C-alpha positions in Angstrom: -20.9 4.2 -41.2 -20.4 4.0 -37.5 -16.9 4.1 -36.1 -15.7 1.3 -33.8 -12.8 1.6 -31.5 -10.2 -1.0 -30.6 -9.5 -2.7 -27.4 -6.0 -2.5 -26.2 -3.5 -0.2 -24.5 -0.3 -0.4 -26.4 3.2 1.1 -25.8 5.2 2.1 -28.9 8.8 3.0 -28.3 8.1 3.2 -24.6 5.4 5.9 -25.1 1.6 5.5 -24.9 -0.7 6.9 -27.5 -3.1 9.4 -25.9 -6.5 10.2 -27.2 -9.7 11.9 -26.0 -12.9 9.9 -26.8 -15.6 12.4 -27.9 -14.4 14.8 -25.2 -16.1 13.0 -22.3 -13.2 10.9 -20.9 -9.9 11.8 -19.1 -6.7 10.9 -20.9 -7.3 7.5 -22.6 -4.6 5.0 -23.2 -5.7 2.9 -26.1 -5.0 2.1 -29.7 -7.9 2.9 -32.1 -8.6 0.2 -34.6 -9.3 2.3 -37.7 -9.7 -0.4 -40.3 -12.0 -0.5 -43.2 -15.7 -0.5 -42.5 -16.1 -4.0 -43.8 -13.4 -5.2 -41.3 -15.2 -3.3 -38.5 -18.5 -5.0 -39.3 -16.7 -8.3 -39.1 -15.6 -7.7 -35.5 -17.3 -10.0 -33.0 -19.6 -8.5 -30.4 -16.9 -8.7 -27.7 -14.4 -6.9 -30.0 -16.9 -3.9 -30.1 -16.5 -3.5 -26.3 -14.4 -0.4 -25.5 -11.6 -1.3 -23.1 -10.0 1.9 -21.9 -7.0 2.4 -19.6 -7.0 5.7 -17.9 -6.4 7.4 -14.6 -7.7 9.9 -12.0 -6.4 11.9 -9.1 -7.3 10.4 -5.7 -7.6 12.8 -2.8 -7.6 9.7 -0.4 -4.1 8.7 -1.6 -2.9 12.1 -2.8 -1.8 10.2 -5.9 -2.8 9.5 -9.5 -4.5 6.1 -9.7 -5.0 3.9 -12.8 -8.0 1.9 -13.8 -9.4 0.0 -16.7 -13.0 0.4 -17.8 -15.1 -1.9 -20.1 -17.9 0.1 -21.8 -20.7 -1.6 -23.7 -20.6 -1.5 -27.5 -23.5 1.0 -27.8 -22.2 3.3 -25.0 -21.4 6.1 -27.5 -24.6 5.8 -29.5 -27.1 5.6 -26.7 -26.3 8.9 -24.9 -29.4 8.8 -22.8 -28.9 5.2 -21.4 -27.3 4.6 -18.0 -25.7 1.4 -17.0 -25.1 -0.7 -13.8 -21.5 -1.1 -12.7 -19.4 -4.1 -11.6 -16.2 -3.2 -9.8 -13.4 -5.8 -10.2 -10.4 -6.3 -7.9 -7.5 -8.2 -9.5 -5.3 -10.8 -7.8 -1.7 -11.1 -6.6 1.0 -10.3 -9.3 -1.7 -8.6 -11.4 -2.7 -5.0 -12.1 -5.6 -3.2 -13.7 -4.2 -4.1 -17.2 -3.8 -7.8 -16.4 -0.9 -10.1 -15.5 2.6 -8.8 -14.8 4.1 -11.7 -16.8 3.0 -15.2 -17.8 0.2 -15.3 -15.3 -2.1 -17.7 -13.6 -5.5 -16.2 -14.7 -6.2 -14.1 -17.8 -9.8 -13.0 -18.0 -9.9 -9.7 -20.0 -10.9 -10.4 -23.6 -10.7 -12.5 -26.7 -9.7 -16.1 -25.9 -8.9 -15.3 -22.2 -10.4 -17.8 -19.8 -11.7 -19.9 -22.7 -13.7 -17.0 -24.0 -15.5 -16.6 -20.7 -14.2 -13.2 -19.8 -15.1 -9.6 -18.9 -15.3 -8.3 -22.5 -17.6 -11.2 -23.6 -20.0 -10.5 -20.7 -20.1 -6.7 -21.4 -20.8 -7.5 -25.0 -24.0 -9.3 -24.2 -25.2 -7.3 -21.2 -25.6 -3.6 -20.8 -23.2 -3.2 -18.0 -20.0 -1.3 -17.2 -17.0 -3.2 -15.6 -14.3 -1.2 -13.9 -10.9 -2.8 -12.8 -9.3 -1.0 -9.9 -5.5 -0.9 -9.7 -4.2 -2.5 -6.5 -0.7 -1.1 -7.0 0.9 -0.5 -3.6 4.4 0.4 -4.7 6.5 3.4 -3.6 9.6 4.9 -5.4 12.8 3.2 -4.5 11.2 0.0 -3.1 11.7 -3.5 -4.4 8.9 -4.8 -6.7 5.8 -5.5 -4.5 3.5 -8.0 -6.2 1.0 -8.0 -3.3 -1.9 -5.6 -4.1 -4.3 -3.5 -2.0 -2.1 -3.0 1.0 -3.2 -6.3 2.7 -0.9 -8.9 4.2 2.6 -8.3 5.6 3.5 -5.5 3.1 1.7 -2.5 4.7 1.5 1.2 4.0 -0.8 4.1 4.7 -2.9 3.3 1.6 -6.3 2.2 2.7 -8.1 0.9 -0.3 -11.5 0.5 1.4 -11.5 4.2 2.2 -10.4 4.9 -1.4 -13.3 2.8 -2.8 -16.0 5.2 -1.7 -14.1 8.1 -3.4 -13.6 6.0 -6.6 -17.3 5.1 -6.8 -18.2 8.8 -6.6 -15.7 9.6 -9.3 -17.0 6.9 -11.7 -20.6 8.0 -11.2 -19.6 11.6 -11.9 -17.5 10.6 -15.0 -19.6 7.9 -16.8 -23.2 7.3 -17.4 -23.9 4.9 -14.5 -27.0 4.1 -12.6 -25.6 5.7 -9.4 -27.3 3.7 -6.6 -26.5 0.6 -4.6 -29.2 -1.4 -6.5 -27.1 -1.1 -9.7 -23.6 -1.5 -8.2 -21.7 -4.7 -7.5 -18.2 -5.8 -6.6 -16.1 -8.8 -7.5 -12.5 -10.0 -7.4 -10.0 -12.8 -7.8 -7.7 -14.2 -5.1 -6.5 -11.3 -3.0 -9.0 -9.3 -5.0 -11.7 -11.8 -3.9 -10.7 -11.0 -0.3 -11.1 -7.3 -1.1 -14.6 -7.9 -2.7 -15.8 -9.6 0.5 -14.2 -7.0 2.8 -15.3 -3.9 0.9 -18.7 -5.3 0.0 -19.3 -6.0 3.7 -18.0 -2.6 4.7 -20.3 -0.8 2.3 -23.7 -2.5 2.2 -25.1 0.9 1.5 -23.0 1.2 -1.7 -23.3 -2.3 -3.3 -26.0 -4.9 -3.5 -24.1 -7.8 -4.9 -20.7 -9.4 -4.2 -18.8 -12.0 -6.2 -15.6 -13.7 -5.1 -13.4 -16.0 -7.2 -11.0 -18.2 -5.2 -10.5 -15.5 -2.6 -8.1 -15.4 0.3 -10.0 -15.7 3.5 -7.7 -14.1 6.0 -5.3 -11.2 5.7 -3.7 -8.5 7.9 -5.7 -5.3 7.3 -6.8 -2.0 8.7 -4.9 1.0 9.9 -1.2 0.6 9.5 -0.3 1.3 13.1 -2.9 -1.0 14.6 -3.7 -3.7 12.0 -5.8 -6.7 12.7 -6.0 -10.3 11.4 -9.2 -10.1 9.4 -10.9 -13.5 8.8 -14.0 -13.6 6.7 -15.2 -16.6 8.6 -16.1 -14.2 11.4 -17.7 -11.5 9.3 -21.0 -13.1 8.1 -23.1 -10.5 9.9 -21.9 -7.8 7.6 -23.9 -8.9 4.6 -27.5 -8.0 5.5 -29.2 -6.7 2.3 -26.5 -8.0 -0.1 -26.5 -11.1 -2.3 -23.2 -12.9 -2.1 -21.7 -15.7 -4.3 -18.4 -17.6 -4.1 -16.5 -19.7 -6.7 -13.5 -21.9 -6.3 -11.7 -24.6 -8.3 -11.1 -28.3 -7.4 -7.4 -27.7 -7.9 -7.2 -24.3 -6.3 -4.3 -24.2 -3.8 -6.4 -22.2 -1.4 -9.2 -24.8 -1.4 -8.4 -26.2 2.1 -9.1 -22.8 3.6 -12.3 -22.6 1.5 -13.4 -26.0 3.0 -13.1 -24.4 6.5 -15.0 -21.3 5.3 -17.8 -23.2 3.8 -18.5 -24.9 7.1 -19.7 -21.6 8.4 -21.3 -19.2 5.9 -23.8 -21.6 4.3 -25.1 -22.4 7.7 -25.7 -18.8 8.9 -26.5 -16.9 5.7 -29.5 -17.4 3.4 -28.3 -14.8 1.0 -25.1 -16.7 0.2 -24.3 -19.3 -2.5 -21.2 -21.1 -3.7 -20.2 -23.1 -6.7 -17.2 -25.4 -7.3 -15.6 -25.7 -10.8 -13.1 -28.1 -12.4 -10.4 -25.5 -12.3 -7.3 -24.1 -10.8 -6.8 -20.7 -9.0 -8.6 -18.7 -11.7 -11.8 -16.8 -12.5 -13.7 -20.0 -12.8 -17.3 -19.5 -14.0 -16.8 -15.8 -14.6 -19.9 -15.6 -16.9 -22.0 -17.4 -14.3 -20.8 -15.0 -11.6 -21.5 -11.9 -13.6 -24.9 -13.3 -14.6 -25.7 -13.7 -10.9 -24.7 -10.0 -10.4 -26.8 -9.0 -13.4 -29.8 -10.8 -12.0 -29.2 -9.0 -8.8 -29.4 -5.7 -10.6 -32.8 -6.7 -12.0 -34.1 -7.6 -8.6 -31.9 -6.0 -6.0 -32.2 -6.8 -2.3 -33.7 -4.0 -0.2 -32.2 -2.3 2.8 -33.0 -4.5 5.8 -35.2 -3.1 8.6 -32.6 -4.3 11.1 -28.9 -5.0 10.5 -25.5 -5.7 12.0 -22.1 -4.3 11.1 -18.4 -4.9 12.1 -15.6 -2.6 11.2 -11.8 -2.5 11.7 -11.5 1.2 11.4 -12.0 3.5 14.4 -14.2 5.9 12.4 -16.6 4.8 9.6 -20.0 5.4 8.1 -22.6 2.7 7.2 -26.3 3.2 6.2 -25.8 6.9 7.1 -24.9 6.1 10.7 -21.7 8.0 11.5 -19.4 6.2 14.0 -16.4 7.8 15.6 -14.0 6.7 18.3 -10.6 7.4 19.8 -9.4 3.8 19.4 -5.6 3.5 18.7 -5.3 -0.3 19.2 -6.2 -3.1 16.9 -9.9 -4.0 17.4 -13.3 -4.4 15.9 -16.3 -2.0 16.4 -19.5 -4.0 16.3 -23.1 -2.8 15.9 -25.9 -5.3 16.2 -29.7 -5.3 15.8 -29.6 -1.7 14.5 -33.1 -0.2 13.8 -35.0 3.0 14.5 -35.6 2.0 18.1 -32.0 1.4 19.0 -29.0 -0.9 18.7 -26.3 -2.8 20.5 -22.7 -1.7 20.4 -19.3 -2.9 21.6 -15.6 -2.7 20.7 -13.6 -5.9 21.0 -9.9 -6.9 20.5 -10.9 -9.9 18.3 -14.0 -11.7 17.1 -16.4 -12.9 18.2 -15.8 -12.6 21.9 -12.5 -10.8 22.5 -11.8 -8.4 25.3 -14.0 -5.4 25.5 -12.1 -2.2 24.9 -13.8 -0.1 27.7 -11.1 2.6 27.6 -12.2 3.6 24.1 -14.7 6.5 23.7 -17.4 5.9 21.0 -19.8 8.3 19.4 -22.7 7.2 17.2 -24.6 9.7 15.2 -27.8 8.4 13.7 -29.3 9.2 10.3 -32.1 11.8 10.1 -34.8 9.3 10.9 -36.3 11.0 14.0 -38.6 14.0 14.4 -36.4 17.2 14.2 -35.8 19.2 17.4 -37.7 16.6 19.4 -36.8 15.0 22.8 -36.1 11.3 22.9 -35.4 9.1 26.0 -32.3 7.1 25.4 -32.0 4.0 27.6 -28.4 2.8 27.9 -28.1 -0.7 29.4 -24.4 -1.4 29.9 -24.6 -5.2 30.4 -20.8 -5.4 30.8 -21.0 -3.6 34.1 -24.7 -4.0 35.0 -25.2 -0.3 34.8 -28.3 1.5 33.6 -28.3 5.1 32.4 -31.3 7.0 31.1 -31.0 10.4 29.4 -33.2 12.7 27.4 -31.6 13.8 24.1 -32.8 16.4 21.7 -32.6 15.5 18.0 -31.0 18.1 15.8 -32.7 20.2 13.1 -32.3 17.3 10.6 -33.6 14.6 13.0 -30.3 13.1 14.0 -29.3 11.9 17.5 -25.7 11.8 18.8 -25.1 9.2 21.5 -21.9 9.0 23.5 -20.7 5.6 24.8 -17.6 3.6 25.4 -16.3 0.2 24.2 -18.4 -1.8 26.6 -21.4 -3.9 25.5 -24.3 -1.4 25.4 -27.9 -2.0 24.6 -29.3 1.3 23.5 -33.1 2.0 23.3 -34.3 5.1 21.6 -37.8 6.0 22.9 -40.5 8.6 22.6 -42.1 9.7 25.8 -44.3 6.9 27.2 -43.1 4.6 24.4 -43.8 0.8 24.3 -41.5 -2.0 25.4 -38.4 -2.7 23.3 -37.2 -6.3 23.6 -33.9 -7.7 22.5 -31.6 -10.6 23.3 -29.0 -9.9 26.0 -27.2 -13.2 26.0 -27.4 -16.9 25.0 -25.7 -19.4 27.3 -25.4 -23.2 27.2 -26.9 -24.4 30.5 -26.4 -28.2 30.7 -22.8 -28.6 29.4 -19.5 -26.7 29.0 -20.2 -26.0 25.3 -22.8 -26.9 22.7 -22.2 -30.4 21.4 -23.6 -32.0 18.3 -25.9 -35.1 18.6 -26.7 -34.1 22.2 -29.7 -32.3 23.7 -28.5 -28.8 24.4 -30.3 -26.5 26.8 -30.0 -22.8 25.9 -30.7 -20.1 28.4 -31.8 -16.9 26.5 -31.7 -13.7 28.6 -33.9 -10.9 27.4 -33.5 -7.2 28.0 -36.1 -4.4 27.7 -34.7 -1.1 26.2 -38.2 0.6 26.3 -39.9 2.7 28.9 -42.7 0.3 29.9 -42.7 -3.3 31.0 -43.6 -6.1 28.5 -46.2 -8.5 29.9 -47.5 -11.9 29.0 -44.9 -12.8 26.5 -44.8 -15.8 24.2 -41.3 -16.8 23.0 -40.8 -19.1 20.0 -37.3 -20.4 18.9 -36.8 -21.5 15.3 -34.1 -22.8 13.0 -34.5 -23.2 9.3 -32.0 -26.1 8.8 -33.1 -29.7 8.6 -30.3 -30.9 10.8 -31.5 -28.8 13.7 -34.3 -30.2 15.9 -36.1 -27.8 18.2 -37.1 -30.1 21.1 -38.4 -27.3 23.3 -39.1 -24.2 21.3 -42.0 -22.4 23.1 -41.7 -20.6 26.4 -44.0 -18.1 28.2 -42.8 -15.3 30.4 -44.9 -13.1 32.7 -42.9 -10.0 32.3 -39.7 -8.3 31.1 -39.2 -5.2 33.1 -38.0 -1.9 31.7 -34.6 -0.7 33.1 -33.6 -4.3 34.1 -30.6 -6.4 33.3 -30.6 -10.2 33.4 -34.0 -10.2 35.0 -35.8 -12.4 32.4 -34.6 -15.8 31.1 -36.1 -18.6 29.1 -34.7 -22.2 28.5 -35.0 -23.9 25.2 -33.8 -27.4 24.1 -32.2 -28.0 20.7 -30.5 -30.9 19.0 -28.0 -30.7 16.1 -28.1 -34.1 14.4 -24.9 -33.9 12.3 -21.3 -33.9 13.6 -20.1 -31.8 10.6 -22.1 -28.7 11.7 -20.0 -26.0 13.4 -22.3 -23.0 13.5 -26.1 -22.7 13.6 -28.3 -19.6 13.2 -31.4 -19.5 15.3 -34.3 -17.0 15.2 -36.2 -15.9 18.3 -39.8 -14.5 18.0 -41.1 -12.6 21.0 -44.7 -11.4 21.2 -46.4 -9.6 24.1 -50.0 -9.2 25.2 -50.4 -6.1 22.9 -49.4 -8.2 19.9 -46.1 -6.3 19.6 -43.5 -8.5 18.0 -39.7 -8.7 18.1 -37.7 -11.0 15.8 -33.9 -11.4 16.3 -31.4 -13.9 15.0 -28.4 -15.3 16.9 -25.6 -17.7 16.0 -24.2 -20.5 18.2 -21.0 -22.5 17.7 -21.4 -26.3 18.0 -18.6 -28.7 18.6 -18.3 -32.4 18.0 -17.8 -34.6 21.0 -14.1 -35.2 20.6 -11.9 -37.7 22.5 -9.7 -36.7 25.4 -6.1 -35.8 24.6 -3.6 -37.6 26.8 -0.3 -36.2 25.6 -0.2 -32.5 26.6 1.8 -30.1 28.7 0.6 -27.1 30.8 2.9 -24.2 30.0 2.8 -21.8 32.9 6.0 -19.8 32.5 8.3 -22.6 31.6 10.9 -22.8 28.8 9.7 -24.7 25.7 10.3 -25.1 22.0 7.0 -24.9 20.2 5.9 -25.1 16.5 5.6 -21.7 14.9 4.5 -20.7 11.4 3.5 -24.2 10.3 7.0 -25.9 10.1 9.3 -23.5 12.0 9.9 -23.4 15.7 10.7 -20.9 18.4 12.1 -21.4 21.9 11.3 -19.2 24.9 9.0 -18.7 27.9 5.5 -19.9 27.3 2.6 -18.9 29.6 2.9 -17.0 32.8 3.5 -18.4 36.3 6.0 -20.4 38.3 6.9 -22.7 35.4 6.3 -26.0 37.2 3.8 -27.3 34.7 1.0 -27.3 37.2 -2.0 -25.0 36.9 -2.2 -22.6 39.9 -4.6 -19.7 40.7 -3.5 -16.5 39.0 -1.4 -18.2 36.2 -1.9 -17.7 32.5 -1.7 -21.0 30.6 -0.9 -22.2 27.1 -1.9 -25.8 26.6 0.6 -27.6 24.5 -0.3 -30.8 22.7 2.6 -33.2 21.8 2.4 -34.7 18.3 5.3 -36.3 16.5 7.8 -35.1 19.1 6.7 -31.5 18.8 4.7 -29.1 20.9 1.7 -27.3 19.3 0.0 -24.4 21.0 -3.7 -24.7 21.2 -6.8 -22.6 20.9 -8.4 -23.6 24.2 -12.0 -22.8 25.0 -13.9 -23.3 28.3 -17.0 -21.6 29.8 -15.8 -22.2 33.3 -16.5 -19.1 35.4 -13.1 -19.4 37.1 -11.3 -18.4 33.9 -10.4 -15.0 32.5 -11.5 -12.7 35.3 -12.1 -9.0 34.8 -12.8 -9.5 31.1 -9.3 -10.9 30.3 -9.2 -12.9 27.1 -6.0 -13.3 25.0 -5.9 -15.0 21.6 -2.8 -14.8 19.5 -2.5 -15.5 15.8 0.3 -17.8 14.4 0.6 -16.8 10.8 1.4 -19.5 8.3 2.0 -17.0 5.4 5.7 -18.0 5.1 4.8 -21.7 4.9 1.8 -21.9 2.6 1.9 -18.3 1.2 -1.8 -17.8 1.7 -2.2 -15.6 4.7 -4.1 -17.6 7.2 -3.1 -19.7 10.2 -4.2 -21.0 13.6 -4.6 -19.1 16.9 -3.6 -20.0 20.4 -5.2 -18.7 23.6 -3.8 -17.9 27.0 -6.5 -18.5 29.5 -6.0 -17.0 32.9 -7.1 -18.8 36.1 -8.8 -16.5 38.6 -7.2 -16.0 42.0 -10.3 -17.3 43.8 -10.4 -20.6 41.9 -10.7 -23.3 44.5 -8.0 -26.0 44.9 -8.6 -29.3 43.1 -10.9 -27.6 40.7 -11.1 -29.5 37.4 -11.5 -27.3 34.3 -12.4 -29.0 30.9 -11.1 -27.3 27.7 -12.0 -27.9 24.1 -8.8 -27.4 22.1 -7.9 -27.0 18.5 -4.5 -27.0 16.8 -3.2 -27.3 13.2 -0.8 -29.8 11.6 1.0 -29.0 8.3 0.5 -31.2 5.3 1.4 -29.0 2.4 -0.7 -27.6 0.7 -3.3 -28.8 3.2 -3.6 -28.0 6.9 -5.0 -30.6 9.2 -7.2 -29.3 12.0 -7.0 -31.5 15.1 -9.4 -31.2 18.0 -10.0 -32.8 21.4 -10.7 -32.3 25.1 -8.2 -31.6 27.9 -8.9 -31.6 31.6 -6.8 -29.4 33.8 -6.8 -29.7 37.6 -6.0 -26.5 39.4 -3.7 -27.0 42.4 -2.5 -24.7 45.1 -4.6 -22.4 47.2 -3.0 -19.0 46.8 -2.3 -16.9 43.7 1.5 -16.1 43.7 1.6 -14.6 40.1 2.2 -10.9 39.7 0.3 -8.7 37.3 1.1 -9.2 33.6 2.0 -6.1 31.5 0.1 -6.0 28.2 0.7 -2.6 26.5 1.6 1.1 27.0 0.2 4.1 25.1 0.8 7.8 25.3 -2.1 9.9 23.9 -1.9 13.4 22.5 -3.6 14.9 25.5 -0.5 14.1 27.7 -2.1 11.0 29.1 -0.2 7.8 29.6 -2.0 4.4 29.8 -0.9 1.0 30.8 -2.9 -2.2 30.4 -2.4 -5.0 32.9 -3.9 -8.5 33.5 -4.2 -10.3 36.8 -6.1 -13.0 38.5 -7.3 -10.5 41.1 -7.7 -6.8 41.4 -4.5 -4.7 40.6 -4.2 -2.1 43.4 -1.0 -0.2 42.7 0.7 0.8 39.4 3.7 3.2 39.2 5.8 4.4 36.3 9.4 5.5 36.7 10.5 7.6 33.7 14.2 7.4 33.2 15.7 9.9 30.7 17.1 8.0 27.6 20.0 10.1 26.3 20.8 7.6 23.6 17.2 7.7 22.1 17.2 11.5 22.6 20.4 12.0 20.5 18.9 13.4 17.3 20.6 15.4 14.6 19.7 19.1 14.7 17.9 18.7 18.1 19.4 19.9 21.4 17.8 19.7 24.8 18.8 19.6 28.4 18.6 16.2 30.0 15.7 16.2 32.6 15.6 14.3 35.9 14.2 10.9 36.5 10.6 11.0 37.9 7.8 8.7 38.9 4.1 8.9 38.5 1.2 6.8 40.0 -1.4 5.6 37.6 -5.1 5.0 38.5 -8.1 3.1 37.3 -10.9 5.1 38.7 -12.4 6.8 35.7 -11.1 10.2 36.8 -8.5 12.8 35.6 -7.7 11.2 32.3 -8.7 7.6 33.1 -11.5 6.9 30.7 -13.2 4.0 32.4 -13.0 2.7 36.0 -12.1 -0.9 36.8 -11.1 -2.0 33.3 -7.4 -2.7 34.1 -6.2 0.2 32.0 -4.4 2.5 34.4 -3.8 6.2 33.4 -2.2 9.4 34.5 -1.8 12.9 33.0 1.8 14.0 32.7 2.3 17.6 34.0 5.3 19.9 34.4 7.8 17.7 32.6 10.3 18.5 29.8 10.0 17.0 26.3 12.4 14.1 26.1 12.7 10.4 25.3 12.4 8.2 28.4 12.9 4.6 29.4 9.8 3.4 31.2 9.9 1.1 34.2 6.4 -0.3 35.2 5.9 -1.5 38.7 2.6 -3.1 39.7 1.1 -4.9 42.6 -2.1 -6.8 43.1 -4.4 -7.2 46.1 -2.5 -10.3 47.3 0.8 -8.5 47.3 2.2 -10.0 44.2 4.6 -7.5 42.6 6.3 -7.1 39.3 8.7 -4.6 37.6 8.9 -4.5 33.8 11.1 -2.3 31.6 9.2 -1.2 28.6 11.0 -2.3 25.4 10.6 1.0 23.5 11.7 4.6 24.3 8.7 6.8 25.2 8.5 10.4 24.0 6.7 12.8 26.2 5.7 16.3 25.1 6.7 19.4 27.0 4.1 19.8 29.8 5.9 22.5 31.8 
């Protein structure tokens, strides 16, 4: 008579029973249900599922980590069978074993979730489900109910990095089908956020993603330079993955889900969502897992061309190895990656934040090239209109290593005398300030040739696969796209979006030359409804204001940068404040006017509503800078957005604001952004200005208070000054990026106060005292 095992981890007298299951598992925390054979035969199919609580040692965390695994009823009997795996991430106030207390969503076994639970699914499908423990607690800390090290409670634990290690461990320990085609990821609430994040980070590890009522925005990434990570911006990460989303009609996060679903369904054909009559729970769990099961039976293949965005400075994806020296919050972005090249950039935020030119980037390809063979690498740096061609030798495995920086680079990888290699350089709206719904929009598409020979007699065809998009002019002919050229070939198309509710559209461009070579590339474009003008607003240019913060709170202080007279002047940085209900709301202000944000400046600042709605999202506000050469009486039109609280809802308000620039001369001094000391004795300072910054000088003042440390003694050094430069030499990583650098030499180790003096080309001068003590290593 076959022996069946029970389901639950139990604690008796504060101690766990420990058992080894046929010698193949680590320590198992479970109670064996050793009843009579007749009773065993009466167990339901789901009761026969083995639910095992156990643990393993993680090298990533240097810690023992718990997990719960659901094994199919016949796992012990069919020793030759292997199984696909669904990894599950639990939600807030939960752990691998379930709820902390009387919870909001039970979904393990028995009657949980109305019988629609994990054990019930494993009983009817030959699949393994593993629940990861998001425990992020340290000894001596207050109870932390937020899992996975996301949100405001941060530590060094990086669960996305741990996931790759954990997958390897599970494949080595259990009889899994150890490939991406038979691996999926799912999660609830904060675990749903994790399923989207980790699934998008590892398209080479998983082929299916399921998200129940997931949070859409959280603080994530390296502890010392975290980012606000919003899934609405990350749709390009899911090439080659099938994705599904569930939420309930009474889910308290549903208003964020409404925003999210205005974007993803419009730009992803591998995404589906379903709404259930439910609260914040694992609604439709069986439906979701069945979707993942069907994905196992017919998994999506690796795409020929793909995109990827990552918050970590170093990462691997599809066997590409990416490394950088980034130590500030940002996003590394790869686009249109295939055997003939890619596009790369590093930005402060998505989709169009400041380029981080001062960051060094190295991309090592997979072994997809002929070993020990020369390749001509064409580097078209469109940020600076620079072209660099070099011949690289692949290594013995057939890999290439390409060194870049954070600028926007189009990289072509060519054999000698290779054919053209066409890709999209940029897409701009030609006939208006921004793409507007229900209006004919002319798009100017700029092409770039990363190959070694010109492309001739090209036929361009623009497509969209949505009924609400009308391509009114979709075919254009071009005589030639030259090799080693930037912005030399453009084509105009006309499109019409017929519905005001549409906010993002994906287009596809097909290019074919006289040799029948074809290039197909997608791009997305944001559309905006024609909103009315806003009459009640204030131009904050350095004045003192009380503004709404965090949804319902307020802060008072200096807003914007300038003379504070409420009038836009050249060189000033503005925050447009909309007055509503007697309060000022900061706005996310957009304009395509060329007299804004010179030298790549672009500031967008998050205003978290986490303390108000306890979800994690919130609006942003921008600080557009007016260029010094902006002519007097110039009128600049902005499209603005701001949020109003209406618990649990947030109301998104939009409109147009016209700002007239007055005054003929920039009188605003450079604006200090950040300071960094690198481990190669290099000090960096980032500045913004409406014109060129010409002189930057640091005065290092010994800080005896900060240097008073127990067990340390040192001689107080003298004050000294150093001039910083932005010429790409002697420690400065990139010329003309407004990051000024200098190597510190011949100075004693000490903590210093730092005074930053800067002057622009118009003579505007500022002196700022850096708020933190700066430690310098001994360079004598």
